[in-house]
C-alpha positions in Angstrom: 0.0 0.0 0.0 2.9 2.4 0.8 6.0 2.8 -1.3 9.0 2.1 0.9 10.9 4.9 -0.8 8.5 7.4 0.8 9.6 6.5 4.3 13.3 6.0 3.3 13.1 9.6 2.0 11.4 10.9 5.1 13.8 9.1 7.4 16.8 10.6 5.6 15.4 14.1 5.6 14.3 13.9 9.2 17.7 12.6 10.4 19.6 15.2 8.4 17.4 18.0 9.8 17.6 16.9 13.5 21.4 16.3 13.3 21.9 19.8 11.8 19.5 21.3 14.3 21.4 19.9 17.3 24.7 21.2 16.0 23.1 24.6 15.2 21.7 24.9 18.7 25.1 24.3 20.2 27.0 26.7 17.9 24.4 29.5 18.2 25.0 29.5 22.0 28.6 30.5 21.3 27.5 33.2 18.8 25.1 34.6 21.3 27.7 34.7 24.0 30.3 36.3 21.8 27.9 39.0 20.7 26.9 39.8 24.3 30.5 40.0 25.3 31.2 42.3 22.4 28.5 44.7 23.5 30.0 44.8 27.0 33.5 45.3 25.6 32.3 48.3 23.6 30.7 49.7 26.7 34.1 49.4 28.5 35.7 51.2 25.6 37.6 48.1 24.7 37.1 48.4 21.0 39.8 45.8 20.1 38.2 43.1 22.2 34.7 44.0 21.0 35.8 43.8 17.4 37.5 40.5 18.0 34.3 39.0 19.6 32.1 40.5 16.9 34.3 38.9 14.2 34.1 35.6 16.0 30.3 35.8 16.1 30.1 36.8 12.5 32.4 33.9 11.4 30.1 31.5 13.4 27.0 32.8 11.6 28.7 32.5 8.2 29.8 29.0 9.0 26.2 28.0 10.0 24.9 29.7 6.9 27.2 27.9 4.6 26.9 24.4 6.3 23.3 24.4 7.2 21.0 27.2 6.0 22.0 26.8 2.3 21.0 23.2 2.5 18.0 23.6 4.8 16.5 27.1 4.8 13.8 26.1 7.3 16.5 26.2 9.9 16.5 30.0 9.6 13.3 29.8 11.7 15.0 27.9 14.5 14.7 29.9 17.7 18.3 29.6 18.9 19.5 30.9 15.5 17.1 33.8 15.5 18.2 34.7 19.0 21.9 34.5 18.1 21.3 36.6 14.9 19.4 39.2 16.9 22.1 39.6 19.5 24.7 39.7 16.8 22.8 42.4 14.9 22.4 44.4 18.1 26.2 44.2 18.7 27.0 45.0 15.1 24.6 48.0 15.1 26.0 49.2 18.4 29.5 49.1 17.0 28.4 50.9 13.9 26.7 53.7 15.9 29.8 54.1 18.0 32.0 54.3 14.9 29.5 56.7 13.3 28.7 54.3 10.4 25.3 53.8 8.8 23.1 50.9 10.0 22.8 48.5 7.1 22.0 45.0 6.0 24.4 42.3 6.9 26.5 41.2 3.9 27.7 37.6 3.4 25.1 35.8 5.6 21.4 35.3 5.6 19.7 37.1 8.6 16.1 36.5 9.5 14.2 39.8 9.1 12.8 39.5 12.6 16.4 39.4 13.9 17.0 42.8 12.3 13.9 44.3 14.0 14.9 42.8 17.4 18.5 44.0 17.0 17.4 47.5 16.2 14.9 47.6 19.1 17.5 46.3 21.6 20.1 48.6 20.3 18.1 51.6 21.6 18.6 50.2 25.2 22.3 50.0 24.7 22.4 53.5 23.4 20.5 54.8 26.4 23.0 53.0 28.6 25.9 54.5 26.7 24.2 58.0 26.9 24.1 57.7 30.7 27.8 57.0 30.8 28.6 59.8 28.4 26.4 62.3 30.3 28.3 61.5 33.5 31.6 62.2 31.6 30.1 65.5 30.3 30.0 64.5 26.7 26.8 66.2 25.9 27.2 66.4 22.1 27.6 62.6 21.9 24.5 62.1 24.1 22.5 64.3 21.7 23.9 62.3 18.7 22.7 59.1 20.3 19.3 60.6 20.9 19.1 61.4 17.2 20.0 57.8 16.3 17.2 56.5 18.6 14.8 59.0 17.1 15.6 57.9 13.6 15.2 54.2 14.5 11.8 54.8 16.1 10.7 57.0 13.1 11.3 54.0 10.8 10.0 51.3 13.2 6.7 53.1 13.7 5.9 52.4 10.0 5.5 48.7 10.8 2.7 46.9 12.5 4.9 44.8 14.7 3.2 42.1 16.7 4.1 39.4 19.3 7.5 39.6 20.8 8.5 42.3 18.3 5.7 44.5 19.6 7.1 44.2 23.1 10.6 45.0 21.9 9.2 48.0 19.9 7.4 49.3 23.0 10.7 49.0 24.9 12.4 50.9 22.2 9.8 53.7 22.5 10.5 53.8 26.2 14.2 54.1 25.5 13.5 57.1 23.4 11.6 58.6 26.3 14.5 57.8 28.7 17.1 59.5 26.5 14.7 62.5 26.0 14.6 62.8 29.8 18.4 62.5 30.0 18.7 65.4 27.5 16.1 67.4 29.4 17.9 66.9 32.7 21.1 68.0 31.1 19.5 71.2 29.8 17.9 72.0 33.1 21.2 71.6 34.9 23.0 74.0 32.6 
């Protein structure tokens, strides 16, 4: 009644997928960790260490992309990969803002679009944290520049009808805009 080739095919596909998924989950934990550490290095003004960690995370994503995603694009939807990509994009965007570069698409690796949104939203929190440190150092111009970056991110994000966890992240980003506005207000009042 059933062609044996059907189940031979399904067995092979299933085994390949689950093996790739297990490896992917393990490797994405390292990417997530390196990305988080890069953000903290940038906050400590250790650009060299941050760049090294960011490069490590990027190489990990490229390796996963080449070995797994090209063969099985459905793995792009895997939660651990999306989380690692999101944290990587947050770290990359943070580095780009600190170096006064434009925020742009990642080249050389496939990034899930939700990871871009999440990375941008989370970036606003890192920028507020950086602004607090800059304000305490008296670097008011830089605080104002970071405020403009957050404003431009929110201006673009507001165009989307984000739902689910992305809506939560967007709401947090809007709150981060409010926080940096309050920081700038406090600076102005104290002058």
